[in-house]
C-alpha positions in Angstrom: -63.7 68.2 79.7 -60.6 68.0 81.8 -57.4 68.6 79.8 -55.7 65.2 79.3 -52.5 64.9 81.3 -49.4 63.1 80.0 -50.3 60.0 81.6 -53.3 59.7 79.5 -51.5 60.4 76.1 -48.8 57.7 76.8 -51.9 55.1 77.8 -53.3 55.9 74.3 -49.6 55.6 72.5 -49.2 52.6 74.3 -53.1 51.1 72.9 -52.6 52.5 69.4 -49.1 50.4 69.6 -50.4 47.3 70.7 -53.0 47.4 68.1 -51.3 47.8 65.2 -49.2 45.1 66.3 -52.3 43.1 66.8 -53.2 44.0 63.3 -49.6 43.1 61.9 -49.6 40.1 63.4 -52.8 39.0 62.2 -52.3 40.0 58.7 -49.1 37.9 58.4 -50.8 35.0 59.7 -53.3 35.1 57.6 -51.2 36.1 54.2 -49.2 32.7 55.6 -52.4 30.7 55.8 -53.5 31.9 52.4 -49.9 30.7 51.4 -50.2 27.5 52.8 -53.7 27.1 51.3 -52.5 28.0 48.1 -49.7 25.2 48.0 -51.9 22.5 49.1 -54.2 23.0 46.9 -54.7 20.8 43.6 -53.0 21.9 40.5 -54.4 22.2 37.0 -51.0 21.3 35.7 -47.3 21.3 36.1 -46.4 24.5 38.0 -44.2 27.3 36.6 -43.7 29.0 40.1 -40.7 29.4 42.0 -40.5 26.1 43.7 -41.1 24.0 41.3 -37.9 25.9 39.6 -35.7 25.4 42.3 -36.6 21.9 42.0 -35.7 21.7 38.6 -32.8 23.3 39.0 -31.9 20.8 41.8 -32.2 17.9 39.5 -31.0 19.4 36.1 -28.3 17.2 34.6 -29.0 14.1 36.6 -32.0 13.0 35.2 -33.7 12.3 31.7 -37.4 11.5 31.4 -39.4 9.8 28.7 -43.2 10.1 29.2 -45.8 8.2 27.2 -49.3 8.9 26.4 -50.7 6.0 28.6 -49.3 8.1 31.8 -46.1 5.3 31.5 -43.0 7.2 32.7 -39.1 5.8 32.1 -36.4 7.5 33.8 -33.2 7.5 33.4 -30.6 7.7 36.6 -27.1 9.3 36.3 -24.8 10.3 39.0 -22.2 12.9 38.4 -20.5 11.9 41.8 -19.8 8.0 40.3 -18.2 9.4 36.9 -15.7 11.3 38.8 -14.6 7.8 40.2 -14.6 5.5 37.2 -11.9 5.4 34.9 -11.4 5.9 30.7 -11.0 2.8 29.1 -7.2 1.2 28.7 -6.3 -0.4 25.3 -3.4 -1.8 23.8 -3.2 -2.4 20.0 -0.1 -4.4 18.8 0.5 -4.8 14.8 3.7 -5.5 13.5 5.5 -4.4 10.5 7.9 -6.0 8.6 10.7 -4.5 6.7 12.2 -6.5 3.9 15.7 -5.3 2.7 17.3 -5.9 -0.9 20.5 -5.7 0.4 21.4 -7.3 3.9 23.9 -5.4 4.3 21.6 -1.9 4.9 21.2 -3.8 8.2 24.5 -2.6 9.7 23.7 1.1 9.1 19.9 1.6 9.8 18.7 3.6 12.4 15.9 2.0 14.5 15.2 4.6 16.3 14.5 6.8 13.7 12.5 4.0 11.8 10.4 3.8 15.0 9.8 7.4 14.9 8.9 7.2 11.2 6.1 4.6 12.1 4.8 6.6 15.2 4.7 9.6 12.4 2.7 7.3 10.0 0.3 5.9 12.6 -0.5 9.5 13.6 -1.6 8.3 17.2 -3.3 10.5 20.4 -0.6 12.7 22.4 -1.5 10.9 25.3 -0.7 7.3 23.8 2.0 5.1 25.3 4.2 3.9 22.7 6.4 1.0 23.1 8.5 -0.8 20.1 10.3 -4.2 19.7 12.5 -4.4 16.8 13.5 -8.3 15.8 16.2 -9.2 12.7 15.0 -12.9 11.2 16.7 -14.6 8.5 14.6 -17.1 7.4 15.2 -20.3 5.0 13.9 -23.8 4.4 15.5 -27.4 4.2 14.8 -30.8 3.0 14.9 -33.8 4.7 14.3 -37.4 4.1 14.5 -40.2 6.5 13.1 -43.3 7.8 11.7 -41.4 10.4 9.9 -38.5 10.7 11.8 -35.1 11.8 10.5 -33.1 14.8 10.6 -29.5 15.1 12.7 -29.8 18.2 15.4 -32.2 16.2 15.1 -29.6 13.6 15.6 -26.6 16.1 18.5 -28.5 17.6 20.4 -29.4 14.3 20.0 -25.6 13.1 21.4 -24.2 16.5 24.3 -26.0 16.3 25.1 -25.0 12.9 24.7 -21.6 13.2 25.9 -21.4 16.3 22.8 -19.5 18.3 20.5 -20.5 20.9 18.2 -23.0 20.3 15.5 -20.8 21.9 16.1 -18.4 18.8 15.3 -20.8 16.6 11.9 -21.8 15.3 11.0 -24.6 12.6 7.8 -25.4 11.4 6.9 -28.3 8.5 5.8 -26.5 5.8 4.8 -27.8 2.4 5.8 -31.5 1.9 7.1 -33.1 -1.3 4.3 -35.8 -2.0 6.8 -39.2 -3.7 5.2 -40.0 -7.0 3.2 -43.7 -6.1 2.6 -44.7 -10.3 2.6 -48.3 -10.8 4.1 -49.2 -14.1 5.5 -52.0 -15.8 8.9 -51.7 -13.4 6.4 -52.7 -10.3 8.4 -55.7 -10.3 11.7 -54.1 -10.0 10.5 -51.9 -7.2 9.1 -54.9 -5.5 13.0 -56.1 -5.3 14.0 -53.1 -3.5 15.4 -53.5 0.2 12.6 -53.3 3.0 14.5 -50.3 4.6 14.5 -48.7 1.4 10.8 -49.1 1.0 10.2 -48.0 4.4 11.6 -44.5 3.6 9.0 -41.7 4.2 8.5 -38.8 1.6 10.6 -35.8 1.9 9.9 -33.1 4.2 10.5 -29.5 4.4 11.1 -27.8 7.4 10.7 -23.6 7.4 13.2 -22.6 9.7 13.5 -18.9 11.2 16.6 -17.6 13.3 15.8 -14.3 15.2 18.7 -11.8 16.4 18.3 -8.4 18.6 19.3 -5.2 16.6 22.7 -5.3 18.2 23.2 -8.5 16.4 22.8 -6.9 13.1 26.3 -8.5 12.3 25.5 -11.9 13.1 22.3 -12.1 11.3 23.9 -10.5 8.1 26.5 -13.4 8.3 24.2 -16.0 9.0 22.3 -14.9 5.4 25.5 -15.1 3.5 25.7 -18.8 3.2 23.3 -21.7 4.4 25.5 -24.6 6.4 24.5 -28.2 5.8 22.9 -29.9 8.9 25.0 -32.5 10.2 23.8 -33.0 13.7 20.8 -34.5 12.9 18.8 -38.0 14.3 20.2 -41.6 12.7 18.4 -42.1 9.3 17.7 -38.5 8.6 19.6 -36.2 5.7 19.5 -33.1 4.3 18.9 -33.3 0.8 18.0 -29.4 -0.1 18.0 -26.1 1.2 17.3 -22.5 0.2 18.6 -19.0 0.2 18.1 -16.9 3.3 15.9 -14.1 3.3 16.3 -11.5 5.9 13.7 -9.0 7.3 13.4 -6.9 10.3 9.8 -7.5 12.4 9.4 -4.0 14.3 6.2 -4.4 16.7 4.2 -1.5 18.3 2.5 -1.7 21.2 0.3 1.7 21.6 -1.5 1.7 24.7 -4.7 4.6 24.7 -8.0 5.0 25.6 -9.2 3.2 22.3 -8.2 1.1 19.9 -6.3 2.9 17.4 -5.9 1.8 13.3 -2.4 0.7 12.1 -0.7 3.0 9.5 -0.8 1.9 5.6 1.8 0.0 4.3 2.0 3.1 1.9 2.2 5.8 4.8 5.2 3.9 6.4 7.0 3.4 3.0 6.9 6.8 2.5 8.0 8.0 6.1 10.6 5.5 5.7 12.0 6.8 2.3 12.6 10.6 4.3 15.3 9.0 6.4 16.8 7.1 3.0 15.5 3.8 4.1 14.9 1.1 0.7 13.3 -1.3 2.3 10.0 -2.7 1.8 7.4 -2.2 4.1 4.5 -4.8 5.1 1.8 -3.5 7.9 -0.1 -6.4 9.4 -3.3 -6.6 11.2 -4.2 -4.4 14.7 -4.5 -6.8 17.6 -6.4 -5.1 20.6 -5.9 -6.4 24.0 -8.2 -5.0 26.9 -6.9 -3.7 30.0 -9.6 -1.7 31.1 -12.7 -3.0 28.7 -14.4 -0.2 27.2 -18.2 -0.5 28.4 -19.3 -0.1 24.7 -17.1 -3.3 23.6 -19.4 -5.4 26.1 -22.3 -6.7 24.6 -23.7 -8.1 28.0 -22.8 -5.6 30.8 -26.0 -3.5 30.3 -29.0 -6.1 30.3 -32.5 -5.6 29.5 -34.0 -2.4 31.2 -30.4 -1.0 31.4 -28.7 1.8 28.9 -25.1 2.6 28.1 -23.6 5.4 29.9 -21.3 6.6 27.9 -18.9 4.8 25.4 -16.0 6.8 27.7 -16.3 4.8 30.1 -14.5 1.6 31.4 -14.9 -1.7 33.4 -12.9 -2.2 36.3 -10.5 -5.2 34.5 -9.7 -6.5 31.0 -13.3 -8.2 30.8 -16.2 -6.8 31.6 -18.7 -8.4 34.4 -21.9 -8.5 36.1 -20.4 -6.2 38.4 -19.3 -3.3 36.0 -23.3 -2.9 35.4 -23.8 -0.1 37.3 -20.4 1.6 36.3 -21.3 1.4 33.1 -24.9 1.6 33.0 -28.2 3.5 34.1 -31.3 1.2 35.2 -34.8 2.0 33.7 -37.4 2.7 35.8 -41.3 2.4 34.9 -43.9 4.0 37.0 -47.5 3.4 35.7 -49.2 6.4 37.0 -53.3 6.5 38.0 -53.6 10.0 36.1 -51.3 12.1 33.2 -48.6 13.8 35.0 -45.1 14.6 34.9 -42.8 12.2 37.6 -39.2 13.2 38.6 -36.5 10.8 40.5 -34.8 12.6 42.7 -31.6 12.7 44.9 -28.2 10.6 44.5 -28.5 8.6 47.1 -32.5 8.4 48.3 -34.6 7.9 46.1 -38.0 10.0 46.3 -40.8 10.5 43.6 -42.4 13.9 43.1 -45.2 14.4 40.6 -47.8 17.1 39.4 -51.0 15.3 38.3 -54.1 16.4 36.2 -57.5 14.8 37.6 
C-alpha cells in the first residue's frame, strides 16, 4: 500500500468530523423528539415536574382552589395589582361627653385644651386617627306659660333671646311635660259655669325647656346667665310666664374621631379618672357613638357581595359613603364553578386573560 500523503489525512479527518457532527445532531434531535413525546403524553395524575412547579410559582398567592369529589372546581380569583389601587375605609365616629359642674365659677379657670387631651387619652385611639373637638357651654332651665293660645317654640326663643341678650340662633325651646289641668266635676260646677268665656278658653299651663349655648370664650357670659333667671317680657298677647326653674350649667365636648374603622367611646369612669388628674371636679357622662362613613367599609355592606361573590378583605373600602353595585369588583371576588368530565385539578390563570389549565386522570 502506498503511503498516505498529507492530503489523504486531511480528507479522512474532515470526513470523521462530519460524521461525528451528524451523529451528535441526530442524538440531539432524538432527545428533543423524546422530550416532546413525553410532554404530550397523557399523565397519570398531577405532575410534580419543573414545568408544573413553574406554573404554581407564577400563580402562587393569586388563586385559591376548592375542588369537590364530583369534579366541580370553585375557583376564587384575586388581584394584587387591584389591591394596591383601592383605599382603606374612612369612618368618622362622633360622640359627646357632658360635664356637669357643681360650681359654675370653675368654668372661668378650665383649660379646655387639657380637657380635650384627657378625653383622647381615655379613649386610647389609634395614632393614625384624626381627632376634632368642639366644646359648647350650655345653660338650661324651664319656663311655664299660660295663655289663650299655644306658645310656639319660635315665640319662646324670641322672648328668651331678648331677656338674656343673646342671639336667638343660640337658643333652643322645646315643649316639656305639660301640666295637666284638673277637670273634676263637683257641686261647684254651677259656679264654674258662671266664669267668663275668655277664662273658659284658657289653655292648660305649658312647660318649655330652654337651652342657651355659649362658646368657651363666652364662659363669663354663661356664668352670668346662670346666676339669675329673668322674667320673660317679650311674649305674645294673651301669654303669661307663671314659673321658672334654677339654671343648670353643663359643657358638651364633642369628639369626631376619623380612622379606618369605627371606634368605641371611652367609659364615663375612665373620663372621670383622667379629669381628676387635671383637677377637674365635674361629673362626666359619655353619650353613644354615631358612625358616619366617608369611605364605607366593604364589610359594612350587606349587599355589595351578591350571591356567588365572596368578601375579599375587611380592610377595603367602597368609593363613597355608601357601597353600590359598582364597588362589587373592588370588595368581592367572584366564584367560578367549572364542571370537569373527569377528576382533575384546574387553575384559573392570568390577571388580565382567564385561561384554564388542567391535569386530568382518565
